[in-house]
N, C-alpha and C positions, 0 to 999 in steps of 0.2 A: 560342705567344706570346699574351699578353693583348691583347684588342681595344683600339684606341686611344680608343674612345668611353667607356671606363671612367674614372671620376674617379681622380685620382692617389692619394688615400689608400685607396680601395677596391682599386685595382690592386696597391698595395703589400701589402695584406692578403691578396689572392688568391695572390700569389707566395709569401708566407710560409707559406701553407697548403699549397702544393705544386701549385697549379693551373698546368698548362701550356697548356691551351686551354679555351675555354668550350663548354658543351653547346649543343645546337640551340635549346632554348627560351631560354637566356641570350643567345645571339646575336640571337634574334628580337626580344626586347624592347629591344635596343640598336641596332636597324637605323635607318636614316635615315627621318625622317618619323614616328617613333613617339613621340618625346619630347613630353610635355605632353598626350597624348591618353589618353582612357579606353580600357582594354584588357579584352578577354574572351579569356583564354588557356586552352587545353586542351593537356595533355601527359601522357604516361604517368607513373606513379609511379616515383620514383627518377631522374628526369631533371634534378633540380636546380632545382625551382620556387622553393624558398625563397631561394636566392641570386639567382634571376632577378628576383623582385620587389624584392629588396633593391637590386639594381643599377638597376631601373626607376625607383624613387622617389628615387634619389640626387639628381637636379637639384632637386627640391622641398625636400630636407632640407639639402643642402650649400649650395645657392644660389650656386655658383661659388667657394666658399672651401674651403680644405683643412683648416681647423680650426673646429669648432663652438664658438660662444659659449654663454653661459648661456641656457636656455630656460625662461621662466616657465610657459608652457603648451605642451602637446605639438604637434609639427609634423606627425607621421605616426601613423596608427593601423592596427594589424594585428589582424584578428579571425579566430580559429581555432575549430573546432567542439569540440575536447576539450582537457582540461588538459594532457595529455602533449604534444600537438602544439604548443600555445601555448608551453610551456616549451622545447620543442625549437627553435621559431622564434626565441625570445629568445636561446638559445645561439648560433645561427647568426649572428644580427645582431650579437651582442656582438663576435665576432672580425672580422666584416666591417666594422663601423664603429668598431672599437677604435682604429685609428690616428687617425681623425677626432675622437675624444674625445666620442662620443655617449653620452648617458645613456639607458638603456633600462629600462623598468619593465614588470613583468608583473602582470596582474590576472586571477586565475583563481579559480574556486570551490574551497573547501576550505582556502584559505590565510587567514591572519589579515588581516582587513579593515583594522585600525588600522595594521599595518605597511605595507600597500600605500598607505594614505592619506598616511603620513609620507613615503614615497618620492615620491609625486606632488607633495606640498607643497614638497619640495626642488627640484623642477624636473626635467623629463625631456624628451627630444627625441622618442622613439618609445615608444608604449605598445602592448603585445601582451597580448591577453586573450581570454577566452571571452565570448559574448554576454550571458549572465545577469549575470556580475560587472561587466562594463563598464556595463550599464544601471543596475545598483545604484549605482555610483560617480557616474554622471551625475545620477541622481535625487537623490542626497544632496549634490550640489554639489562633490564632491572631484575630479571630472574635468571640465575645461572644454575643449570641442572648437572653440571659436570661432576659433582660429588654426590649425586643422588644414588642411594643404595637400594631403595624400594619404591615401587610405583603401584598404586591401587586404583583400579577403575570400578567405582561403585555404580550400580545400576547401568552396566555397560550396554545392555540391550536398548534401554531408553535413549542413551546417547546416540546410538546408531539410528534409531527412529527419528530423532530430532535433526539428523543431518550433520553430526559432528565427526563423521569418519575421517575427513581430511584433517581436521584440527587434532584429532587423536594421533594420527600418523605423524604429524609435525611435532607434537609434544613428546611422544615416545622416541622419535628420532633424535630429539635434543638431549635425551638422557643417555648415560653410558650403556654400552652393549651388555656389560656384565651385571646389570641391575637385576633385581628380583621383581617380577610382575605378577600381580594378583588381580583377578577379575571376579567380582561378586555380582550376582543378579538373582532375581526371583525365578526367572525363566532363562533357559539357554537355547535360543533358536540356532539355526544353521549359520546365520551371520556372525554370531558370537563365536562359534566354533572356528569359523574361518579367520576371524580376528585373532583368536588365541593361537592358532597355528602360525600366524604371521609374526607376532610379537612375543611369544613365549617359547621357552626352551624346555622340552620334555615336561610339559605341565601335568600336574596331578589333578584328576577330576574328582571333586568331592561333592557328593549328594547327601545333604543333611537328612537325618531321619525325619519322616513325616512329610516329605515333599510330595509323595504319591497321593496323600490324602490332603487335599487343599482346604485350608482354613477350617480346621475342625472346631475352633472356638467361635465361629461366625455362623449366625442363623440367617439363611437367605429366605427372603419373602418376596414373591412376585405379586404385586397388587394390580388387579385388573380394574381399570376405571374408564369411564367415558372420556372422550377427548375434551369435552368442555369442563370436566372436573379434574383436570390434571393438577392445577395449582391448588385447588381446594383439598385434594388428597394429600398434597405435600404438607399443608398447614395442619391437617388433622393428624397426620403421622407424627409430626413434631410434637404436637400436644399430647398424643396418646402415650408415646414413650417417655417424653419429658427428660431427655438425656442431658447430663451436665454440659456436654459438648457434642455437637453434631455437624456433619458436613453434607451439603447438598451440591451434587455435581451437575453442571450444565455443559452443553456442547460448545457454545460460543460465548464470547464476551457480551454480546448484546443480550443474550438470555440471562446472563449473570446480572447485568444492570437492571433489567426488567424485574426479575424476581427479587432483587434487593429492595427495589422501591415498594413492591407489594408487601414484603415482609415488614419493612419499617413502618408502613401505614397500619399494620395490624399489631404493632407493639412488640415484635420479636427483637431481641438484642442480637443483631446480625452484623457481620462484616463481609466485605467482598474481597476476593483474591483472584486476580487474573493478570494476564501478561501486559495489559495496557497500563497498569499501575506502576508507579515508580518503586524502586527497591525500598525506599523509606516507608512508603505506604503499605507495602506488603509486609514488611517487618513489624510495623505497628499493628496490623491486623492479626498476625499470629501471636504477638505479645498480648493483645487484648483477650484472645482465647485462652492463653496460659494463665493470665491473671484473673479470669472469671468475669471481666467486664463485658464480654460478649459470649454468647452460647451457641450461635449458629454461624457457620462459615459457608458462604455461597461461592463456589470456585469452579474454574475450568480444570482440565486435566493437568494443569501446572502443579496442582497440589496432590496429584495421584501417586507421587513417588516419594517415599522416604519421610513424609511428614509425620511426626510423632507428637500428638497432643494429649495431655493428661485428661482422663475421664471421657475420652471419645468413645461413645457407646453406640452411635447410630450413624449410618451412611445411607443417604437417599440418592438414588440415581434419577434425577428429574428428567434427564435425556439419556437414553440408552447409549452405552459406549459403542465404539466402532468395531471392537474385536474382543475376544475372550480374555486376552492378556490384560487389556486395560480394565476390564471388569474385575479381575483378580487384584490388580494394583489399587484400584479405587476402594474395593472392599477391605483390602489389607490395612487401611488406616485405622480400623477398629479391630478388636479381638487380639491385641498385641500383648506379648509377654504373659500369656495364660489368661488374660482377661476375656470376658464375654462381650460379644457385640452383635448388632443386627445390621444387615445389608438389605435395604428395601428397594425394589425396582418398580417404578411407576410405569405401567404398561397399558397404553390405550389399545383398543381392539385392532387397529391397523398394524401394530408392532408386536403382536403376540407371537407370531412365528419367529421373528427376529430374536425376541427374548429367549425362546426355547433353544434356538441355535447357539446363542451366546452361553447359556448355562451348560449345554451339552459340550461345547468346546472347552469350557473351563473345568469340566468334570466335577461340577457341583450340582447338588439337588436342592431345588427351591420349592417352597410350599406356596401353591397358588391360593391366594386369599383375596377377600375384598378389602378395600381401603377402610380404615377406621371410620365409622359413622359418627354423627354428632352425639347420638345416645351413648355409644361406647366411650367416646372421649369424656363425656360428662360423668359416666360411671367411674372411669379411671380417676378423675379429679376427686370425686367423693371418697374413693378409697384412700387416696393420698391424704385427704384431710383427717380421716379417722386414724391413719397410721403416722400422723405427724408427731415427731418426738416431743414437741412442746406440750402436747396434751397429757403426756405421761410423766412429765417432770413435776416435782413438788412446787407448791406456791412459795414464792420468795418475797422479795421486797415489794412486789406489785400487789400484795394482798389487800392493802388499803384501797387501791384503785379498783380491784375486783369487787370488793364489798360495796363501793360507791356505785359502780355500774349496775350491779344486781339490785341494789336498793332503789335506784332511780329509774332504770329501764326494765328491770326484770331479767330473769335468766334466759327466757326465750328470745327476747328482743336482742339481748347482747350476743347470743349465739348466732342469730341470723345476720347481725352486723359483721361478725367475724367471717362468716361464709361469703358474704357479699364482698368484703375486702379481699378475700382470697381470690375470688373470680375476677375482680376488676383488673388485677395485674397480669392477666393472661388473655390471649386472644380467644374470642368466642369460637366454638367449633362450627364448621361449615356443614350444611346439609348436602349430601351427595345423592345422585340418582342411583336407583337400584340397578346393579350390573352383576352379571354372573361371571365367575372366573372361566377362562377359556378351557376347553378340554385339553388333556395331555396330548403330547405329540403322538401321532399315529401314522400308519403307513398310508400312502396315497390311495384314495378310494375311487371307484368307478362312478361315473355320473348316474348310473341307474341305481346306485345304492344310497341315494340321498335320503330316502325315507319319507314319512308323511310330511306333507307340505301344504302351504296355502299360497295362492297366487294373488299378486297385487298389480295394479296398473299405475303407471306414471304418466303425467300429462306432458310428455315430451317424446319426440321420436326423431327420425332422420331429418324431418323438416326443420327441427330445432338443433340439428348438428349434435345429437346425443350419441354417446358411445358408452360401452360397458365399463371401460376403465375410468370414465368420468362419473358414472352413476354409482359404482360400487362404494367408494369412500364416503359419498354423501349419505347413503343408506346406513353404513356402519356408524357414522358420527351422529346421524339423526336419531337412531334408535338405541345406540350404545351396544352394538353387537359386533362380533367378529365376522370376517368374511366366510368362515366355515358355516355360518347359519344361512347363507344365501346360496341358492341353487342356480338355476338357469336364469339368464337375462336375455330377453329377446326384444330387440329394438325394431319397431315397425316404422311406418311412414309418419304417423302422427301420435303414436302411443308406444309405451314400452311395458312389457310384461316381466315381472320379477317373481321368482319362486323363493319363499321364505320357509324355513323349518317350522313345523307346527308348534313346538314348544316356545318359540320366540315370536310367533305371530301376534300374541296378545300385546306386545310392546307397541305395535303400530296402531292398534285400535281400528275402528271403521275407516278412519282417514287421518293422515299425518302430513303436515306441511314441512317438507325437508328444508326448503328455503322459499323466499318470495317467488311465487308463481310456479313452484314445483311441488305438486300435491301427489301423495301416494294413497291410493284407495284400495280397499279389499274387494276381491271378486268372489262371486259364487261359482264354484266349479273351476274348471280348467279352460284356458283359452284355446282356440283352434290355431295351432302354430303351423299347420300344413300350408305350404305355399299354393295359392289358387292357380288353376291353369289359366294361361293367358288366352284370351279370345283372339281368333285370327283377325288380322287387320282387314278392314273393308277395302274392296277393290273399287277404284275410281274409274268410271267409264269416260270421264271427260278428258282424261289425259291421252295424248297421242301414243300410238303403239311404239314400243321400244325398238329402236334400230341400232344395232351395234355399229360402232365406228369402223370405217374401213381400215384394213391392216396396213401397216407401214410398208410391208413387202408386197410389191405388185406381182401377183401370180399370173403373169401373162405367158401363155405357152410359147409365143414367138420369141419373147425376150429370154425366157428360160432356155429355149432350145438354142439360142445364139450362143456361140462360144464366148466365155468370159475372157476379158483381156488378161493377158499374162501379168503376174505380179511378182516382182522380184522380192525375195525375203531380205531381211536386214542382215545381209552378209557383205563382206568386202568384195567389191566388184573387181573383175580382172582388167577391164578397160579403164581408161583414164578419164572417163566422163565425169565421175564424181568420186572423190576420195575423202570420205568423212574422217574427221579427227586426225588427218595427216597434214604435215606442212606442205605448202605449195612449192613447186619447183622454182617458179619465179619468186621474186622478193615479196613476201607478204607484208601487208600494211605499208607498202611503198606509195608515195604520192602518184597519182595518175597524171598522164600528160594533159597539158592545158587544152589541147584540142579534143581530148577524148570525152570529157564531161565538164559542163559548166554547172555552177551551183543551182539547184532547184529545178532547172529546166534547160534543155538543150535547144537553143534557138538559132535559127539560121541567120536572122538579121540581128543587128546590134542596136535596134531602136531604144531598147530599155534594158538596162542591166541593174536589177535590184541589188541593193546592199553593196554597191560599188561606187567609188568616187566618179563624179561627172567630169567629162573631158572639157566641156564648155566652161565659160566664165560667168554664166548666168547667176549662179549662187554657190557660194562655197561656205557652208556653215562650219562654224567652229574652226576656221583656218585663218591664218595670218594673211592679210591682203598685201599683195605686192604693190599695188597702185590704188588710187582712190582719193577722194576729197577728204575723207575722214578716217583716221586710224584710232579706234577706241583703245583706251588705256595705254596710249603711247604719247610721248612729248611731241609737241608740234614744232615743225621746222620754221614756220612763219613767225613774225614778230607781232602778231595781233594781240596776244595776251600771254603774259608770263606770270602765272600765279605763284605766289610765295617766293619770288626771286627779287634780289636787290637790283634796282634800276640805277644805271650809271649816268644816263643822259636824261634830258627832259623832253619826253615825247609830247606831242600835242594831245589835246583832249582833256586837259585838267589833270595831267599826271602830277604826282607829288614827288618832290625831291627829298631824299633821306640821306643822312650821313650816319657814320658809325655811332651807335649808342642812342640815336634820336628815336623818340617814340611820339607818334602823332596819330590822331584819329581823322584827320582831314586836312585839306589845304588846296593851294592852287599853284599854277606854274610860275607866278610872279613872286613867290616866296622863296628866298634863298635857303640853302641848307643850314642847319644848326651846327654850332661848334661841337667838337668831340666832347663827350661827357655831359652835355647839357640835357637837363630834364625839364620839360615844360609842365606847367600846371594842367594843361589840357591832357597831356599823357597820363597824369596822375588822377585825372577825373575830378578836378576842382572847378571846372567850368571857365577857366581863364582862356580868353581869346587874344592872340597877339595883335599888336597894332599894325598899321600899314607900314610899308617899307620905308617911307620918309621919316615917320616918327621913330621907327626902330633904330634908324641911324643916329638920331639925337639921344635916345634913351632906351635902354634895354632893361626892363625891370627883372629883378631876381636873377641877374647874371653876375658872376664873380668879377670884381674890379680891383684886382691887386691884393696886396696883403691886408689892407684894412677893410676888406669886404666883410659884411655881417652875414653869417649863415642864417638860413631861415629856421626860425624856432616858433613854437606855439607860445601863445600868451603875449605878455608885454615885451616889446623889442628892447634889447639892451642898449641900443644907440641909434642915432639917425643915420641912415645910409646916405651916400653921396647923391646929390641931386634931389633930395627929398624936399618937397614944398608942403608946409602945413596948410590945411584948408580952413578958411574962415578965421575965426578968432582963436586959433591955437587948439582947436578941437582935435580929437584923435583922427588919424587918417582913415580913409575908407578901408574897411576890411570885411570880408565875407565870413559868415559863420560856417563851421564845418558841415552843418546839416542844412544850410540854406541853399535853395536851388539857384542855379546860375541864371543871370539875366543878360540878354545881349546888349551891347552898347548901341546907343542911338546913332552914333556917327560911323558905325561899322559898315564897311563896304560888302557888297555881294551878300545881301541879307538872305538870298535864296539858299545859300549854303551855310546857314547859321549852325554853329556848333551846339550840340545838345549833349551835355555830359551824361555819362551812364548813371543809372539809378544807384543811390547810396554812396556817391563819390564823396571823398573827404579832402579837405584842403591840407 
C-alpha cells in the first residue's frame, strides 16, 4: 500500500504503474520532519532514487493542489551528469507527474537549442538537463530560475568527476537563495560533502537501508583468462548466460568500435554507445535495446550512471574500471528493483592484482572462476532447447505440416533440422586455452618461500638489452599464468634464467617460443647464479713506468722561505689611490681634453689620423665639392646642354625651334617655329614630313584656313579643301592607310636625317 504522505496525484500515478510498496530510500524522503529541508541522500543504484526525489519535491511543485496551473517560469530544476540519464529522469517524471498536468522540458547537449528554447518559452514546471546546456540557456536568457523552489543534483559525485563543478556553482548561483537543494548519489565522497556544505543549509543526511551491503542482488564473477582469449571469453560469456539485454563496458571509444565490429561479424545483435556518437545515435541505440531489436550494448563509462534498461541481466567488464566506485556504478545497471543480475570481470593474468584491489575497495566478494568453455556453452544451449516452451505446448494449426514433415523426412530427421536451425542463429562457441584462476589475495611473501620450482632459460640477455620488466609480461601471456607463478629472473650476458612454480611448469613443456626468436627451454637442475671472481688484469711490461705529473705548486725552499708579498683584503682603503664603487671627486664621464688622448693611439706626429677628415684636397669622399670641372647631380652653369628645358633661341649644331604646344621628333635650324596650337602628323606618329621652307610658304597642308577650313576626319572627306588639286583623271587624292609604313619623299632634303615614325603609329 502506498504511503499516506504521498500527494494524491502522485499516489494515483504510482498505483497505475504497478507500485505496491515504496522502497527504502523513497520512504526515507517522505518521513516526518524531512519536508522542506535540504537533503544529502545516498543509496545504492537501482533503489529508486529518481522516484524518491520526485516524491520529495512534490510539496514545492504542487503547493497543496492536485492540478498544476500554467507556469511562466520553472518551479523545479533537476541536473544530471549525462544526456542519457537526463532523458531517463524526464521519462520517469513524465508518468509520475502526468496526472497533475506538469509540463517537463529537457535541456541536454546534442539536441536542437531552438527547439528547447521554444519549449521553455511556452512555459514549463520542471526542467531536466545537463550542466553545460543548462548554463548555456541561463547565459542566453532563455532559462530564468528566479522562481525556482527546488533544485535536485542527481549523481552529484559523477558530475564532479566529469569537471562540472564550475557549471554547478553557476547554475545554483542563478537560483534563489531560499530554494530547497537535494543531492542524490550512490556514494558520498569528501568532495560531495564539501559541495553540500557550500550550497545547502542545515542539510539532513539520509543513508538508505542496505547501503552498507553493496549490490545484494548482483552475483560477481571474476573470470581468469589468457590475454589472447579476452575477446573469446566475452563471446562465450554472452552465449552462456544468453541474457535478454547485456552491457559490455570498455575503457576507450576505440575499444568500443573494435569490439562492435567483432560482435557484428559473429551475428550478435549489438549497438554501440560512446561519447563520439551524436545524441540522436545514442538515443536510437538505447531505444533499440528497449524495443528488443538489439540485445547487447557495447559502451564506455558514459552508460555507467543511471541507465535503466528492461531485462538487463548481465554486465561484462571487458576492460577493468579505474576505481571501485566505477565498478559499482557499472555493475549497478543490473540487479535493479529486486531483480537478479550477474557482473562478470574479464581478468587476464597481468591484471589479477588490480581486480582484487577493485573488489576489495568496493566491499564486494567475487567468485573466481574460469570463463565458460565451448563445451559448457554447448551444454547450456542443449538445456535451453529441452526447456523451450514451444515443446510443451499442444499442437495447433500446424498439425498438418507436422504430419507431412514426419511422413516425408521422418521424426529423427525433422528433429535434427530443428536443432540445426536453432544453432544457426547463434554464434558458435569459442575454444579457450586452459587457465587456472589466480589464488586469492594473500600477504606478501618472502623470496625464500617460493616453494618447489623449475628453472628455464631464455635465449636473450644483457647483450640483447633484456630486462626483467620486459620479460615478465611475455612469460605471463605466452603461458597464460600470473606473475605469482614466476620466481626469480636472472639476466646474464647472453642468457636469462627464469624460475617457474612446479605446478605451472608443465604449461611450458620442454620448449616454448614466446615470440619470434625468443625461446624458453627447460633446464635440468638449477643454474649457478653466483658471480664468478674476476681474474686480475695482466700486467704489461711494454708500457713505460708511470710518472706522476708535477704538482702545480712549486715546493722550493728558497721561494717558500721568501716572504710573500703583502695582499690587501677587499676592504675600503683609507688612502685615495682607489675608491671602488664611490663617485670620483672630479666630474665622472666628462670628456677628456683634446691633448690628453687621441682616439686609438697617442701619436706625436700628425702624419695619419685614422677616422678623421683629411685636411688636404686630394680626396673628399661623399662631400660637396666647392670647385671642379664636374659637379654630379647638380645643374650646370654652362650652356653646353640644357636637358628637358625650353629653348628660346636657335643655337648652332642643328638645334630645333619649338613653340608653345608644338610637338616634333626632329628638325633643323632652318625650319621656323609652328603656330600656337598646331599639331603635326609627325608628332602624332603618322610619318608625315613637312616640305621645305619655300613650299611651306605657298601651301601648308592640314593647317586651318579661316572659317571654311575642313577639320581632319577619317574616311571620305566631306568637301574639297582650298588649294586641293586632283591627281590624274579625277582619282582619289593620295592618302596613307593608318597601318601603312611611312615612305620618305624622293625630293626631300637632308636625307641623312630622314624621319622614321614610331612603330604602330596611326594617321
